[in-house]
Residue, then its C-alpha position, 0 to 999 in steps of 0.5 A: m388530777n384536779p382534786a375537785t373531780l374526786i369530791p362526790t355531789a353533796d346530798t340534798l338537805t331536808a331543811h335550810w342549811g342554817w338549821f344544821q349549822l346552828l345545831l352543829m355549833l350548839t352541840f359540838p361545844l357540849h361534846l367538847i366540855a364532856m370530853n375535856a372533863m373526861l380527859g382532865t379527870t383521867l390526867t388529874a387522877f393519874v397525877a394524884h397517884l404521884f403524890p403521897g398522903r391520904a388526900h391525894r389517894e382519896l381524890a384519885h378514888e373519888l375521880a375513879k367513880a366519876l370517870p365511867f360516867l364521863v366516858a359515857f357522856t362524852i361518847n353520847l354527846g358526840v353523836a349529835p355533832l357528828l351527825f350534823v357534820n355528816v348532814i352538811y359535809g357528809h360527801l367530804l367526811y365519807s370520802s376521808t373516812v374511806l381513805m383511813g377506814l381501818f383506823w376509823l373502824a378501830v375507834i369502836p374497839i379502842l373506846i370499848i377497851a378504854y371504857y372497860l378499863a375505866y370501870i376496872y379502875d373504879f370497881s377495883f381501885k383498892k385491889l389494884g393498889n399501885l397498879a391503878m395508876f398504870v391502868l389509868l395511864i392506858v385509859l388516857v393513852l387510848l382516849m387520846s389516840v381516838g382524838f388523834i384518829f379524829s384529827n386525821n379524819m377532820t384534816m383529811m376531810i378538808s384537804p381533798a388534794s390529799w385524796t389522790r394518795w388512795f390510787s397508790t394505797p387503796g387499802g384504807s390505811l391512810l393517815n394525814l401525817a403529811d399535813p403540816t397542821l396535823l400535829s399542832r391541831y391535835l396538840h392544840m385540842m388536847t392541851g386545851s381539853l386537859a386544861v379545861g378538864g383540870l378546871c372541871v376537877a377543881l369544880y367537882s372537888s369544890v362542890v361535890l367533895k366538900h364534905d371532906k375538906e382535905v380532899s376537896e382542897a387537894g382537888v381544887k389545888l391540883g385541878m387549878q394548877l393543871f388548868t393554869w399550866l396547860t392553858g399557858l401551854q395552850l397559848l403557845v401551841g395555839t400560836w404554833f397552830l395559827l402559824t402552820l395554817p395556809s397563809v390565806i386562812m391565817k389572814r382570816f384571823m389577822g384582819g382578813t374577815t371581821v368575824a374571824t379576827g374578832l373571834l381570835a381577839t376574844g379568845i386571846l382575851l378570855a384565855f389571858a383572863s382565865l390564866i389570871t383567875g386560874y393562878q389565883r385558884r378562883v374556880m367560879p370566875t375561871l369557869w365563867l371565863t372558860l365556858p364562852l372560851v370553849y364556844v369561841m374556839s368552836f367557832m374559830r374551828d368552823s372558820v378554819r374549816t370554811g377557809y379550807l373548803t372555800p375552793y371546793f364546797d359552799m354549803t349555802k349552795v346545797p339544794a334543800n327539799v324542806q321536810w320539817s317533821p324530822l327536824i321537829f322530831f329531833l328537837v323534841t327528842l333533844v329536849l326530852g333527852i336533856g330532861v332525862i339526863v338532868w334527872m339521871l345526874s340528880r340520882l347519881q350517888i357521886f353528886k349526893k355527898s355535898 
């Protein structure tokens, strides 16, 4: 069966496709940064439990207070990019979601449980004692399992050839486990997220926790160590991911297209530069190298998606029935929402200790 015959017709857009692509590429890295901070904070707090002494104990306690907020921001900042993916690739994403519907529906209860346990870890930190680290481990496993479900859906979305399995397994229980890029893609995302999360902890420790010098120094040291080690691992996993891509897509980054090749070269340079500053525990220089790196990786991810979908779908050819009012309403709401978020952050007690 020709996989192209299984792809539904794309919906008519309400504005030029470039607007939605621009908003997707602007909002997705924001979600990534929040997700990185969430996962990195969880991992760093767990590792802090493994060290004796007051400093690491207090560090884990301080991170416990921030974790529920990070989970909430990660979920909410993920709404906009998911909506824009649905606008542009909705006919593809809907199909892959149906194929793995049972796992996709499981995302909501998994997040609810993880969110609830994050609050238990925060509010019952002292009562839990040594059990706190095991609660945190469960939270980390649950959150990373959500990432695995998303990786399955996003790889299945761009691989219509895998959809034919539905005819033999129509119960919504399919995963994309046979995809040779699935594991490398998932680990590439997770190691990068945990690395940047370590940097976020170092930044939080150096700015917000500086009232307690011992705790602040412990947070900076542990966060930067995790950032450096995991960034080094990320380079290895990223190479593996690149090599598992189909040759026609891999060649896009090897001189096949100027933009993709430039993105790869820029990403490698930024990663190595951040490794140097990370090893030196220079938080701010590492931050200014990592922020553009997150955007570069997001653009590379989009280039991979475009390469996979070239035989099946061209977003530039999707018809548009221009209606400016929904887009303008969204942009106004976005600006107001950002203002509210900034105000909320300014009121949080965890940011008032510095």
